[in-house]
TORTIBA-655920 format. One record per atom (N, C-alpha, C): residue in one letter; chain; x, y, z; atom name. Coordinates in nm, 3 decimals, always signed. Example, Ala and Ser with C-alpha at 12.3 -4.5 7.8 and 13.67 -1.06 7.14 Angstrom:
// residues 2
REC res chain       X       Y       Z atom
REC   A     A  +1.319  -0.569  +0.780    N
REC   A     A  +1.230  -0.450  +0.780   CA
REC   A     A  +1.320  -0.330  +0.780    C
REC   S     A  +1.285  -0.225  +0.708    N
REC   S     A  +1.367  -0.106  +0.714   CA
REC   S     A  +1.290  +0.003  +0.787    C
//
This chain:
// residues 196
REC res chain       X       Y       Z atom
REC   M     A  -0.049  -2.195  +2.051    N
REC   M     A  -0.065  -2.269  +1.926   CA
REC   M     A  -0.019  -2.182  +1.808    C
REC   Q     A  +0.061  -2.238  +1.719    N
REC   Q     A  +0.112  -2.162  +1.604   CA
REC   Q     A  +0.002  -2.142  +1.499    C
REC   S     A  -0.002  -2.024  +1.445    N
REC   S     A  -0.100  -1.994  +1.341   CA
REC   S     A  -0.072  -2.078  +1.216    C
REC   I     A  -0.178  -2.125  +1.151    N
REC   I     A  -0.160  -2.203  +1.028   CA
REC   I     A  -0.094  -2.120  +0.918    C
REC   W     A  -0.109  -1.989  +0.924    N
REC   W     A  -0.055  -1.903  +0.819   CA
REC   W     A  +0.097  -1.887  +0.830    C
REC   K     A  +0.152  -1.916  +0.947    N
REC   K     A  +0.297  -1.905  +0.966   CA
REC   K     A  +0.369  -2.034  +0.925    C
REC   S     A  +0.296  -2.143  +0.913    N
REC   S     A  +0.360  -2.271  +0.883   CA
REC   S     A  +0.351  -2.304  +0.734    C
REC   K     A  +0.391  -2.208  +0.652    N
REC   K     A  +0.390  -2.230  +0.508   CA
REC   K     A  +0.501  -2.326  +0.469    C
REC   G     A  +0.472  -2.407  +0.369    N
REC   G     A  +0.573  -2.498  +0.318   CA
REC   G     A  +0.647  -2.435  +0.201    C
REC   E     A  +0.694  -2.518  +0.111    N
REC   E     A  +0.770  -2.476  -0.006   CA
REC   E     A  +0.684  -2.386  -0.097    C
REC   K     A  +0.744  -2.278  -0.146    N
REC   K     A  +0.673  -2.188  -0.238   CA
REC   K     A  +0.655  -2.260  -0.371    C
REC   L     A  +0.532  -2.262  -0.422    N
REC   L     A  +0.500  -2.335  -0.544   CA
REC   L     A  +0.475  -2.243  -0.663    C
REC   H     A  +0.407  -2.131  -0.638    N
REC   H     A  +0.358  -2.048  -0.749   CA
REC   H     A  +0.335  -1.905  -0.700    C
REC   T     A  +0.360  -1.809  -0.788    N
REC   T     A  +0.318  -1.671  -0.762   CA
REC   T     A  +0.248  -1.618  -0.886    C
REC   R     A  +0.150  -1.534  -0.864    N
REC   R     A  +0.087  -1.458  -0.972   CA
REC   R     A  +0.102  -1.312  -0.935    C
REC   N     A  +0.163  -1.237  -1.025    N
REC   N     A  +0.178  -1.094  -1.005   CA
REC   N     A  +0.104  -1.021  -1.115    C
REC   I     A  +0.026  -0.924  -1.074    N
REC   I     A  -0.041  -0.835  -1.168   CA
REC   I     A  +0.006  -0.694  -1.134    C
REC   K     A  +0.062  -0.627  -1.233    N
REC   K     A  +0.112  -0.492  -1.214   CA
REC   K     A  +0.045  -0.402  -1.317    C
REC   I     A  -0.012  -0.291  -1.271    N
REC   I     A  -0.083  -0.199  -1.359   CA
REC   I     A  -0.033  -0.058  -1.333    C
REC   T     A  +0.004  +0.011  -1.439    N
REC   T     A  +0.058  +0.147  -1.429   CA
REC   T     A  -0.016  +0.236  -1.528    C
REC   T     A  -0.041  +0.360  -1.488    N
REC   T     A  -0.107  +0.457  -1.576   CA
REC   T     A  -0.009  +0.569  -1.608    C
REC   Y     A  -0.009  +0.609  -1.734    N
REC   Y     A  +0.079  +0.716  -1.782   CA
REC   Y     A  -0.004  +0.822  -1.854    C
REC   D     A  +0.034  +0.947  -1.839    N
REC   D     A  -0.025  +1.054  -1.921   CA
REC   D     A  +0.024  +1.033  -2.064    C
REC   Y     A  -0.063  +1.056  -2.161    N
REC   Y     A  -0.021  +1.040  -2.300   CA
REC   Y     A  -0.010  +1.176  -2.370    C
REC   D     A  -0.121  +1.248  -2.377    N
REC   D     A  -0.117  +1.373  -2.453   CA
REC   D     A  -0.202  +1.484  -2.390    C
REC   G     A  -0.229  +1.474  -2.262    N
REC   G     A  -0.309  +1.576  -2.196   CA
REC   G     A  -0.458  +1.552  -2.208    C
REC   Q     A  -0.498  +1.459  -2.292    N
REC   Q     A  -0.641  +1.425  -2.307   CA
REC   Q     A  -0.665  +1.275  -2.292    C
REC   R     A  -0.558  +1.199  -2.302    N
REC   R     A  -0.569  +1.054  -2.293   CA
REC   R     A  -0.460  +1.000  -2.201    C
REC   I     A  -0.488  +0.882  -2.147    N
REC   I     A  -0.391  +0.811  -2.064   CA
REC   I     A  -0.364  +0.674  -2.125    C
REC   I     A  -0.247  +0.621  -2.095    N
REC   I     A  -0.215  +0.483  -2.132   CA
REC   I     A  -0.216  +0.403  -2.002    C
REC   V     A  -0.292  +0.295  -2.002    N
REC   V     A  -0.297  +0.205  -1.888   CA
REC   V     A  -0.229  +0.076  -1.933    C
REC   E     A  -0.121  +0.041  -1.863    N
REC   E     A  -0.041  -0.075  -1.901   CA
REC   E     A  -0.046  -0.179  -1.789    C
REC   G     A  -0.082  -0.301  -1.826    N
REC   G     A  -0.092  -0.407  -1.727   CA
REC   G     A  -0.012  -0.529  -1.765    C
REC   F     A  +0.044  -0.594  -1.664    N
REC   F     A  +0.120  -0.718  -1.683   CA
REC   F     A  +0.064  -0.824  -1.589    C
REC   L     A  +0.052  -0.945  -1.638    N
REC   L     A  +0.019  -1.061  -1.555   CA
REC   L     A  +0.132  -1.161  -1.575    C
REC   K     A  +0.184  -1.213  -1.463    N
REC   K     A  +0.292  -1.311  -1.472   CA
REC   K     A  +0.268  -1.420  -1.369    C
REC   D     A  +0.261  -1.545  -1.417    N
REC   D     A  +0.254  -1.663  -1.331   CA
REC   D     A  +0.389  -1.731  -1.334    C
REC   D     A  +0.448  -1.750  -1.218    N
REC   D     A  +0.574  -1.822  -1.205   CA
REC   D     A  +0.551  -1.949  -1.124    C
REC   R     A  +0.607  -2.058  -1.172    N
REC   R     A  +0.609  -2.184  -1.096   CA
REC   R     A  +0.753  -2.208  -1.053    C
REC   F     A  +0.769  -2.258  -0.932    N
REC   F     A  +0.903  -2.272  -0.872   CA
REC   F     A  +0.959  -2.413  -0.878    C
REC   Q     A  +0.897  -2.498  -0.957    N
REC   Q     A  +0.945  -2.634  -0.976   CA
REC   Q     A  +0.892  -2.684  -1.110    C
REC   E     A  +0.952  -2.789  -1.162    N
REC   E     A  +0.897  -2.851  -1.283   CA
REC   E     A  +0.756  -2.897  -1.252    C
REC   S     A  +0.671  -2.896  -1.356    N
REC   S     A  +0.533  -2.939  -1.335   CA
REC   S     A  +0.487  -3.021  -1.455    C
REC   Y     A  +0.384  -3.101  -1.432    N
REC   Y     A  +0.330  -3.189  -1.534   CA
REC   Y     A  +0.180  -3.163  -1.547    C
REC   S     A  +0.133  -3.149  -1.670    N
REC   S     A  -0.010  -3.130  -1.690   CA
REC   S     A  -0.079  -3.266  -1.694    C
REC   F     A  -0.211  -3.264  -1.694    N
REC   F     A  -0.286  -3.389  -1.697   CA
REC   F     A  -0.266  -3.462  -1.831    C
REC   T     A  -0.214  -3.392  -1.933    N
REC   T     A  -0.184  -3.455  -2.062   CA
REC   T     A  -0.048  -3.524  -2.061    C
REC   G     A  +0.027  -3.506  -1.954    N
REC   G     A  +0.159  -3.564  -1.943   CA
REC   G     A  +0.271  -3.470  -1.986    C
REC   E     A  +0.233  -3.351  -2.036    N
REC   E     A  +0.335  -3.253  -2.075   CA
REC   E     A  +0.414  -3.208  -1.953    C
REC   K     A  +0.543  -3.187  -1.977    N
REC   K     A  +0.631  -3.141  -1.869   CA
REC   K     A  +0.666  -2.995  -1.895    C
REC   F     A  +0.651  -2.913  -1.792    N
REC   F     A  +0.684  -2.771  -1.802   CA
REC   F     A  +0.799  -2.740  -1.706    C
REC   P     A  +0.898  -2.663  -1.753    N
REC   P     A  +1.009  -2.627  -1.664   CA
REC   P     A  +0.961  -2.525  -1.560    C
REC   S     A  +1.041  -2.506  -1.457    N
REC   S     A  +1.009  -2.400  -1.360   CA
REC   S     A  +1.027  -2.265  -1.430    C
REC   G     A  +0.965  -2.163  -1.374    N
REC   G     A  +0.975  -2.029  -1.432   CA
REC   G     A  +0.839  -1.980  -1.478    C
REC   A     A  +0.842  -1.879  -1.566    N
REC   A     A  +0.718  -1.815  -1.612   CA
REC   A     A  +0.639  -1.911  -1.700    C
REC   I     A  +0.514  -1.933  -1.663    N
REC   I     A  +0.426  -2.014  -1.747   CA
REC   I     A  +0.328  -1.925  -1.823    C
REC   H     A  +0.290  -1.814  -1.762    N
REC   H     A  +0.210  -1.712  -1.830   CA
REC   H     A  +0.277  -1.578  -1.802    C
REC   H     A  +0.298  -1.501  -1.907    N
REC   H     A  +0.350  -1.365  -1.891   CA
REC   H     A  +0.294  -1.286  -2.009    C
REC   M     A  +0.209  -1.189  -1.978    N
REC   M     A  +0.141  -1.114  -2.083   CA
REC   M     A  +0.122  -0.969  -2.044    C
REC   A     A  +0.105  -0.887  -2.146    N
REC   A     A  +0.087  -0.743  -2.124   CA
REC   A     A  -0.031  -0.694  -2.206    C
REC   I     A  -0.101  -0.596  -2.151    N
REC   I     A  -0.209  -0.526  -2.222   CA
REC   I     A  -0.185  -0.377  -2.204    C
REC   R     A  -0.199  -0.304  -2.313    N
REC   R     A  -0.191  -0.157  -2.308   CA
REC   R     A  -0.321  -0.100  -2.362    C
REC   L     A  -0.379  -0.007  -2.287    N
REC   L     A  -0.503  +0.059  -2.328   CA
REC   L     A  -0.478  +0.207  -2.346    C
REC   M     A  -0.532  +0.263  -2.453    N
REC   M     A  -0.536  +0.409  -2.470   CA
REC   M     A  -0.677  +0.450  -2.430    C
REC   V     A  -0.687  +0.532  -2.323    N
REC   V     A  -0.817  +0.568  -2.267   CA
REC   V     A  -0.838  +0.718  -2.277    C
REC   N     A  -0.951  +0.757  -2.333    N
REC   N     A  -0.988  +0.897  -2.344   CA
REC   N     A  -1.037  +0.946  -2.208    C
REC   C     A  -0.980  +1.055  -2.159    N
REC   C     A  -1.015  +1.104  -2.025   CA
REC   C     A  -1.147  +1.181  -2.020    C
REC   S     A  -1.204  +1.214  -2.135    N
REC   S     A  -1.332  +1.286  -2.131   CA
REC   S     A  -1.449  +1.192  -2.105    C
REC   N     A  -1.432  +1.063  -2.137    N
REC   N     A  -1.544  +0.971  -2.123   CA
REC   N     A  -1.504  +0.827  -2.087    C
REC   L     A  -1.375  +0.803  -2.065    N
REC   L     A  -1.319  +0.671  -2.032   CA
REC   L     A  -1.345  +0.567  -2.141    C
REC   L     A  -1.346  +0.613  -2.264    N
REC   L     A  -1.359  +0.527  -2.381   CA
REC   L     A  -1.223  +0.465  -2.415    C
REC   I     A  -1.222  +0.336  -2.439    N
REC   I     A  -1.099  +0.268  -2.481   CA
REC   I     A  -1.082  +0.293  -2.631    C
REC   E     A  -0.985  +0.377  -2.665    N
REC   E     A  -0.963  +0.413  -2.804   CA
REC   E     A  -0.874  +0.313  -2.878    C
REC   D     A  -0.785  +0.246  -2.804    N
REC   D     A  -0.697  +0.150  -2.868   CA
REC   D     A  -0.652  +0.048  -2.765    C
REC   I     A  -0.609  -0.068  -2.814    N
REC   I     A  -0.564  -0.176  -2.727   CA
REC   I     A  -0.448  -0.249  -2.795    C
REC   D     A  -0.352  -0.289  -2.716    N
REC   D     A  -0.238  -0.366  -2.764   CA
REC   D     A  -0.216  -0.481  -2.667    C
REC   V     A  -0.196  -0.602  -2.720    N
REC   V     A  -0.174  -0.721  -2.638   CA
REC   V     A  -0.039  -0.781  -2.676    C
REC   D     A  +0.036  -0.821  -2.575    N
REC   D     A  +0.166  -0.885  -2.596   CA
REC   D     A  +0.169  -1.014  -2.515    C
REC   L     A  +0.184  -1.127  -2.583    N
REC   L     A  +0.196  -1.257  -2.516   CA
REC   L     A  +0.344  -1.289  -2.504    C
REC   I     A  +0.403  -1.250  -2.394    N
REC   I     A  +0.547  -1.263  -2.373   CA
REC   I     A  +0.586  -1.409  -2.354    C
REC   S     A  +0.508  -1.482  -2.273    N
REC   S     A  +0.535  -1.623  -2.248   CA
REC   S     A  +0.402  -1.693  -2.224    C
REC   V     A  +0.377  -1.799  -2.301    N
REC   V     A  +0.256  -1.879  -2.286   CA
REC   V     A  +0.297  -2.027  -2.286    C
REC   P     A  +0.217  -2.113  -2.225    N
REC   P     A  +0.258  -2.254  -2.213   CA
REC   P     A  +0.253  -2.332  -2.345    C
REC   R     A  +0.166  -2.290  -2.437    N
REC   R     A  +0.149  -2.364  -2.563   CA
REC   R     A  +0.138  -2.265  -2.679    C
REC   E     A  +0.181  -2.307  -2.796    N
REC   E     A  +0.172  -2.221  -2.914   CA
REC   E     A  +0.027  -2.187  -2.948    C
REC   V     A  -0.066  -2.279  -2.924    N
REC   V     A  -0.206  -2.254  -2.954   CA
REC   V     A  -0.259  -2.133  -2.875    C
REC   C     A  -0.197  -2.104  -2.761    N
REC   C     A  -0.237  -1.988  -2.680   CA
REC   C     A  -0.217  -1.857  -2.758    C
REC   R     A  -0.122  -1.856  -2.848    N
REC   R     A  -0.093  -1.735  -2.926   CA
REC   R     A  -0.209  -1.698  -3.020    C
REC   E     A  -0.298  -1.792  -3.045    N
REC   E     A  -0.414  -1.764  -3.129   CA
REC   E     A  -0.510  -1.665  -3.064    C
REC   T     A  -0.492  -1.641  -2.935    N
REC   T     A  -0.582  -1.551  -2.862   CA
REC   T     A  -0.534  -1.406  -2.864    C
REC   I     A  -0.427  -1.377  -2.934    N
REC   I     A  -0.366  -1.244  -2.931   CA
REC   I     A  -0.467  -1.133  -2.964    C
REC   D     A  -0.564  -1.162  -3.050    N
REC   D     A  -0.662  -1.060  -3.090   CA
REC   D     A  -0.796  -1.072  -3.018    C
REC   C     A  -0.806  -1.156  -2.916    N
REC   C     A  -0.936  -1.181  -2.852   CA
REC   C     A  -0.993  -1.057  -2.783    C
REC   L     A  -0.908  -0.962  -2.747    N
REC   L     A  -0.958  -0.841  -2.680   CA
REC   L     A  -0.985  -0.726  -2.776    C
REC   T     A  -0.957  -0.744  -2.904    N
REC   T     A  -0.983  -0.639  -3.003   CA
REC   T     A  -1.126  -0.586  -2.996    C
REC   P     A  -1.228  -0.671  -2.975    N
REC   P     A  -1.366  -0.621  -2.971   CA
REC   P     A  -1.394  -0.519  -2.858    C
REC   I     A  -1.308  -0.512  -2.756    N
REC   I     A  -1.337  -0.416  -2.649   CA
REC   I     A  -1.296  -0.273  -2.687    C
REC   K     A  -1.223  -0.259  -2.797    N
REC   K     A  -1.190  -0.124  -2.845   CA
REC   K     A  -1.323  -0.054  -2.875    C
REC   G     A  -1.341  +0.063  -2.817    N
REC   G     A  -1.467  +0.135  -2.832   CA
REC   G     A  -1.559  +0.124  -2.711    C
REC   L     A  -1.527  +0.033  -2.618    N
REC   L     A  -1.607  +0.024  -2.495   CA
REC   L     A  -1.568  +0.136  -2.399    C
REC   T     A  -1.662  +0.175  -2.316    N
REC   T     A  -1.637  +0.271  -2.209   CA
REC   T     A  -1.622  +0.193  -2.079    C
REC   I     A  -1.525  +0.233  -1.999    N
REC   I     A  -1.504  +0.168  -1.869   CA
REC   I     A  -1.607  +0.228  -1.773    C
REC   T     A  -1.711  +0.154  -1.751    N
REC   T     A  -1.821  +0.198  -1.666   CA
REC   T     A  -1.894  +0.074  -1.616    C
REC   K     A  -2.005  +0.094  -1.546    N
REC   K     A  -2.081  -0.020  -1.495   CA
REC   K     A  -2.120  -0.109  -1.612    C
REC   G     A  -2.107  -0.239  -1.591    N
REC   G     A  -2.138  -0.336  -1.695   CA
REC   G     A  -2.018  -0.376  -1.779    C
REC   F     A  -1.904  -0.312  -1.758    N
REC   F     A  -1.784  -0.341  -1.836   CA
REC   F     A  -1.742  -0.487  -1.823    C
REC   T     A  -1.743  -0.539  -1.700    N
REC   T     A  -1.700  -0.677  -1.676   CA
REC   T     A  -1.785  -0.775  -1.756    C
REC   A     A  -1.917  -0.761  -1.750    N
REC   A     A  -2.006  -0.853  -1.822   CA
REC   A     A  -1.983  -0.844  -1.973    C
REC   K     A  -1.962  -0.723  -2.024    N
REC   K     A  -1.939  -0.706  -2.168   CA
REC   K     A  -1.809  -0.772  -2.211    C
REC   V     A  -1.703  -0.754  -2.133    N
REC   V     A  -1.574  -0.815  -2.167   CA
REC   V     A  -1.585  -0.967  -2.165    C
REC   K     A  -1.649  -1.022  -2.062    N
REC   K     A  -1.663  -1.167  -2.054   CA
REC   K     A  -1.742  -1.221  -2.173    C
REC   K     A  -1.845  -1.148  -2.213    N
REC   K     A  -1.927  -1.192  -2.326   CA
REC   K     A  -1.848  -1.184  -2.457    C
REC   M     A  -1.767  -1.080  -2.473    N
REC   M     A  -1.694  -1.059  -2.597   CA
REC   M     A  -1.569  -1.146  -2.609    C
REC   A     A  -1.500  -1.169  -2.497    N
REC   A     A  -1.368  -1.233  -2.504   CA
REC   A     A  -1.350  -1.351  -2.409    C
REC   G     A  -1.452  -1.385  -2.335    N
REC   G     A  -1.439  -1.492  -2.238   CA
REC   G     A  -1.459  -1.630  -2.298    C
REC   G     A  -1.437  -1.730  -2.217    N
REC   G     A  -1.459  -1.869  -2.258   CA
REC   G     A  -1.375  -1.908  -2.377    C
REC   K     A  -1.433  -1.984  -2.470    N
REC   K     A  -1.358  -2.037  -2.584   CA
REC   K     A  -1.320  -1.929  -2.686    C
REC   K     A  -1.371  -1.807  -2.670    N
REC   K     A  -1.335  -1.698  -2.761   CA
REC   K     A  -1.197  -1.639  -2.731    C
REC   G     A  -1.149  -1.662  -2.609    N
REC   G     A  -1.025  -1.592  -2.572   CA
REC   G     A  -0.938  -1.667  -2.475    C
REC   C     A  -0.874  -1.590  -2.390    N
REC   C     A  -0.778  -1.641  -2.293   CA
REC   C     A  -0.821  -1.596  -2.154    C
REC   T     A  -0.839  -1.689  -2.064    N
REC   T     A  -0.884  -1.656  -1.930   CA
REC   T     A  -0.788  -1.560  -1.860    C
REC   H     A  -0.658  -1.570  -1.890    N
REC   H     A  -0.560  -1.485  -1.823   CA
REC   H     A  -0.565  -1.342  -1.877    C
REC   L     A  -0.584  -1.327  -2.008    N
REC   L     A  -0.600  -1.193  -2.065   CA
REC   L     A  -0.728  -1.128  -2.013    C
REC   V     A  -0.836  -1.205  -2.004    N
REC   V     A  -0.962  -1.151  -1.950   CA
REC   V     A  -0.942  -1.110  -1.804    C
REC   E     A  -0.875  -1.194  -1.727    N
REC   E     A  -0.850  -1.159  -1.586   CA
REC   E     A  -0.770  -1.029  -1.575    C
REC   L     A  -0.669  -1.016  -1.660    N
REC   L     A  -0.586  -0.895  -1.656   CA
REC   L     A  -0.666  -0.772  -1.695    C
REC   I     A  -0.741  -0.779  -1.803    N
REC   I     A  -0.818  -0.661  -1.847   CA
REC   I     A  -0.921  -0.622  -1.741    C
REC   L     A  -0.979  -0.722  -1.673    N
REC   L     A  -1.077  -0.691  -1.568   CA
REC   L     A  -1.010  -0.628  -1.446    C
REC   A     A  -0.885  -0.664  -1.419    N
REC   A     A  -0.810  -0.597  -1.311   CA
REC   A     A  -0.771  -0.456  -1.353    C
REC   M     A  -0.751  -0.435  -1.482    N
REC   M     A  -0.707  -0.304  -1.531   CA
REC   M     A  -0.819  -0.199  -1.528    C
REC   A     A  -0.944  -0.241  -1.539    N
REC   A     A  -1.054  -0.144  -1.544   CA
REC   A     A  -1.060  -0.057  -1.418    C
REC   P     A  -1.066  -0.115  -1.297    N
REC   P     A  -1.068  -0.028  -1.180   CA
REC   P     A  -0.937  +0.049  -1.162    C
REC   A     A  -0.825  -0.009  -1.207    N
REC   A     A  -0.698  +0.063  -1.200   CA
REC   A     A  -0.700  +0.181  -1.296    C
REC   A     A  -0.767  +0.166  -1.410    N
REC   A     A  -0.781  +0.279  -1.504   CA
REC   A     A  -0.860  +0.392  -1.440    C
REC   I     A  -0.960  +0.358  -1.361    N
REC   I     A  -1.038  +0.460  -1.289   CA
REC   I     A  -0.946  +0.535  -1.192    C
REC   Q     A  -0.861  +0.460  -1.120    N
REC   Q     A  -0.766  +0.524  -1.028   CA
REC   Q     A  -0.666  +0.611  -1.104    C
REC   G     A  -0.619  +0.560  -1.218    N
REC   G     A  -0.526  +0.639  -1.301   CA
REC   G     A  -0.591  +0.765  -1.353    C
REC   F     A  -0.718  +0.753  -1.394    N
REC   F     A  -0.796  +0.868  -1.438   CA
REC   F     A  -0.809  +0.969  -1.324    C
REC   A     A  -0.838  +0.918  -1.204    N
REC   A     A  -0.851  +1.008  -1.088   CA
REC   A     A  -0.719  +1.078  -1.060    C
REC   A     A  -0.608  +1.005  -1.070    N
REC   A     A  -0.476  +1.067  -1.049   CA
REC   A     A  -0.450  +1.172  -1.156    C
REC   Y     A  -0.487  +1.143  -1.277    N
REC   Y     A  -0.471  +1.237  -1.389   CA
REC   Y     A  -0.553  +1.364  -1.364    C
REC   Q     A  -0.680  +1.347  -1.325    N
REC   Q     A  -0.770  +1.460  -1.305   CA
REC   Q     A  -0.733  +1.545  -1.184    C
REC   S     A  -0.673  +1.483  -1.083    N
REC   S     A  -0.651  +1.554  -0.957   CA
REC   S     A  -0.510  +1.612  -0.943    C
REC   R     A  -0.436  +1.619  -1.052    N
REC   R     A  -0.301  +1.676  -1.045   CA
REC   R     A  -0.302  +1.823  -1.008    C
REC   K     A  -0.408  +1.892  -1.043    N
REC   K     A  -0.422  +2.034  -1.007   CA
REC   K     A  -0.570  +2.064  -0.991    C
REC   P     A  -0.603  +2.170  -0.920    N
REC   P     A  -0.745  +2.204  -0.903   CA
REC   P     A  -0.810  +2.227  -1.040    C
REC   A     A  -0.930  +2.174  -1.053    N
REC   A     A  -1.001  +2.186  -1.181   CA
REC   A     A  -1.121  +2.278  -1.166    C
REC   D     A  -1.156  +2.342  -1.276    N
REC   D     A  -1.281  +2.418  -1.279   CA
REC   D     A  -1.397  +2.321  -1.263    C
REC   F     A  -1.506  +2.371  -1.211    N
REC   F     A  -1.623  +2.288  -1.191   CA
REC   F     A  -1.679  +2.244  -1.326    C
REC   D     A  -1.695  +2.115  -1.341    N
REC   D     A  -1.753  +2.056  -1.462   CA
REC   D     A  -1.861  +1.958  -1.416    C
REC   P     A  -1.989  +1.998  -1.423    N
REC   P     A  -2.095  +1.912  -1.370   CA
REC   P     A  -2.100  +1.775  -1.438    C
REC   D     A  -2.070  +1.769  -1.566    N
REC   D     A  -2.072  +1.639  -1.635   CA
REC   D     A  -1.964  +1.547  -1.581    C
REC   R     A  -1.844  +1.603  -1.559    N
REC   R     A  -1.736  +1.523  -1.504   CA
REC   R     A  -1.769  +1.478  -1.362    C
REC   E     A  -1.824  +1.569  -1.282    N
REC   E     A  -1.859  +1.535  -1.144   CA
REC   E     A  -1.965  +1.425  -1.139    C
REC   K     A  -2.064  +1.433  -1.229    N
REC   K     A  -2.167  +1.328  -1.234   CA
REC   K     A  -2.107  +1.196  -1.277    C
REC   M     A  -2.012  +1.199  -1.371    N
REC   M     A  -1.946  +1.077  -1.417   CA
REC   M     A  -1.869  +1.012  -1.302    C
REC   I     A  -1.799  +1.094  -1.225    N
REC   I     A  -1.724  +1.042  -1.111   CA
REC   I     A  -1.819  +0.978  -1.011    C
REC   L     A  -1.929  +1.045  -0.984    N
REC   L     A  -2.027  +0.991  -0.889   CA
REC   L     A  -2.083  +0.858  -0.941    C
REC   E     A  -2.112  +0.848  -1.071    N
REC   E     A  -2.161  +0.723  -1.128   CA
REC   E     A  -2.062  +0.609  -1.105    C
REC   F     A  -1.933  +0.638  -1.118    N
REC   F     A  -1.832  +0.534  -1.099   CA
REC   F     A  -1.821  +0.491  -0.954    C
REC   L     A  -1.841  +0.582  -0.862    N
REC   L     A  -1.817  +0.552  -0.721   CA
REC   L     A  -1.935  +0.488  -0.649    C
REC   V     A  -2.057  +0.528  -0.684    N
REC   V     A  -2.174  +0.484  -0.608   CA
REC   V     A  -2.186  +0.332  -0.612    C
REC   N     A  -2.197  +0.277  -0.491    N
REC   N     A  -2.217  +0.134  -0.466   CA
REC   N     A  -2.099  +0.047  -0.512    C
REC   T     A  -1.980  +0.106  -0.522    N
REC   T     A  -1.862  +0.026  -0.554   CA
REC   T     A  -1.802  -0.037  -0.429    C
REC   C     A  -1.835  +0.020  -0.313    N
REC   C     A  -1.788  -0.037  -0.186   CA
REC   C     A  -1.876  +0.020  -0.074    C
REC   R     A  -1.852  -0.025  +0.046    N
REC   R     A  -1.934  +0.021  +0.159   CA
REC   R     A  -1.920  +0.172  +0.180    C
REC   A     A  -1.798  +0.223  +0.170    N
REC   A     A  -1.778  +0.367  +0.194   CA
REC   A     A  -1.857  +0.452  +0.095    C
REC   W     A  -1.871  +0.404  -0.029    N
REC   W     A  -1.940  +0.482  -0.133   CA
REC   W     A  -2.080  +0.425  -0.163    C
REC   R     A  -2.143  +0.364  -0.060    N
REC   R     A  -2.280  +0.314  -0.080   CA
REC   R     A  -2.375  +0.431  -0.101    C
REC   E     A  -2.479  +0.403  -0.176    N
REC   E     A  -2.575  +0.507  -0.216   CA
REC   E     A  -2.632  +0.585  -0.098    C
REC   D     A  -2.658  +0.517  +0.012    N
REC   D     A  -2.717  +0.583  +0.128   CA
REC   D     A  -2.613  +0.620  +0.235    C
REC   G     A  -2.486  +0.622  +0.196    N
REC   G     A  -2.380  +0.650  +0.292   CA
REC   G     A  -2.341  +0.797  +0.297    C
REC   P     A  -2.258  +0.833  +0.395    N
REC   P     A  -2.222  +0.973  +0.416   CA
REC   P     A  -2.138  +1.034  +0.304    C
REC   F     A  -2.051  +0.955  +0.237    N
REC   F     A  -1.967  +1.013  +0.132   CA
REC   F     A  -2.049  +1.051  +0.009    C
REC   V     A  -2.143  +0.965  -0.029    N
REC   V     A  -2.227  +0.997  -0.145   CA
REC   V     A  -2.313  +1.118  -0.114    C
REC   E     A  -2.367  +1.123  +0.007    N
REC   E     A  -2.449  +1.238  +0.046   CA
REC   E     A  -2.365  +1.366  +0.042    C
REC   M     A  -2.243  +1.361  +0.095    N
REC   M     A  -2.154  +1.477  +0.096   CA
REC   M     A  -2.118  +1.518  -0.047    C
REC   F     A  -2.089  +1.421  -0.133    N
REC   F     A  -2.052  +1.449  -0.271   CA
REC   F     A  -2.170  +1.513  -0.345    C
REC   K     A  -2.290  +1.458  -0.327    N
REC   K     A  -2.410  +1.514  -0.392   CA
REC   K     A  -2.437  +1.656  -0.344    C
REC   K     A  -2.421  +1.681  -0.213    N
REC   K     A  -2.442  +1.815  -0.159   CA
REC   K     A  -2.339  +1.911  -0.217    C
REC   S     A  -2.215  +1.868  -0.223    N
REC   S     A  -2.109  +1.951  -0.281   CA
REC   S     A  -2.138  +1.981  -0.427    C
REC   L     A  -2.182  +1.882  -0.502    N
REC   L     A  -2.217  +1.900  -0.642   CA
REC   L     A  -2.333  +1.999  -0.656    C
REC   H     A  -2.434  +1.984  -0.572    N
REC   H     A  -2.549  +2.074  -0.573   CA
REC   H     A  -2.505  +2.218  -0.540    C
REC   D     A  -2.421  +2.234  -0.437    N
REC   D     A  -2.374  +2.368  -0.398   CA
REC   D     A  -2.293  +2.433  -0.510    C
REC   M     A  -2.208  +2.354  -0.577    N
REC   M     A  -2.127  +2.409  -0.687   CA
REC   M     A  -2.216  +2.451  -0.804    C
REC   Q     A  -2.320  +2.372  -0.832    N
REC   Q     A  -2.412  +2.408  -0.940   CA
REC   Q     A  -2.485  +2.537  -0.907    C
REC   K     A  -2.524  +2.555  -0.780    N
REC   K     A  -2.592  +2.679  -0.740   CA
REC   K     A  -2.498  +2.798  -0.756    C
REC   R     A  -2.371  +2.782  -0.715    N
REC   R     A  -2.274  +2.891  -0.729   CA
REC   R     A  -2.250  +2.925  -0.876    C
REC   E     A  -2.243  +2.823  -0.959    N
REC   E     A  -2.223  +2.844  -1.103   CA
REC   E     A  -2.338  +2.924  -1.162    C
REC   K     A  -2.461  +2.886  -1.128    N
REC   K     A  -2.580  +2.957  -1.178   CA
REC   K     A  -2.580  +3.102  -1.130    C
REC   K     A  -2.547  +3.121  -1.000    N
REC   K     A  -2.546  +3.256  -0.941   CA
REC   K     A  -2.442  +3.343  -1.011    C
REC   S     A  -2.322  +3.291  -1.032    N
REC   S     A  -2.217  +3.372  -1.096   CA
REC   S     A  -2.249  +3.397  -1.243    C
REC   Y     A  -2.317  +3.301  -1.307    N
REC   Y     A  -2.357  +3.319  -1.448   CA
REC   Y     A  -2.459  +3.431  -1.462    C
REC   H     A  -2.557  +3.433  -1.370    N
REC   H     A  -2.661  +3.536  -1.375   CA
REC   H     A  -2.614  +3.673  -1.326    C
REC   S     A  -2.515  +3.676  -1.239    N
REC   S     A  -2.465  +3.805  -1.190   CA
REC   S     A  -2.359  +3.862  -1.281    C
REC   G     A  -2.303  +3.781  -1.371    N
REC   G     A  -2.195  +3.826  -1.459   CA
REC   G     A  -2.249  +3.880  -1.584    C
//
């Protein structure tokens, strides 16, 4: 019997989200995200409007993120292609997230500040996809070379990882190993401080 997944019909739509992180000045990173919805045929909305094939949503968000605390210092939004001119009124809907830290509770705060009738569902979806990607970009930034032990940074990393997935569950082996490593490094730091 043929798998249902192999018997795909005509391609109707794709949504692509692309997120890239760049070093900015050695203390901050730029996280750039794009969301693009393409339709492969003409379409009609329930209002009777006709839309040509091609990009129906295409937008970009750029975040300036401080690497010492994952604070969003600046934000830029670009509405490259939207289905209606009224959509352009949402260009500033994410401005209130400037000053937020990417940490637990970020999703709820963004939805409260910019979700629903206050903003654009596609911009909110993109910014929410960018938050965990910013964490990965931050990790790539931090891990380019061996770093001196920084207990505050290590605790921040642990806060981000705990209970984000099964591998990093609070009672799992990776968290236990990370906590032990953190504890051992703190003991070595104290010992070298007192012997020096």
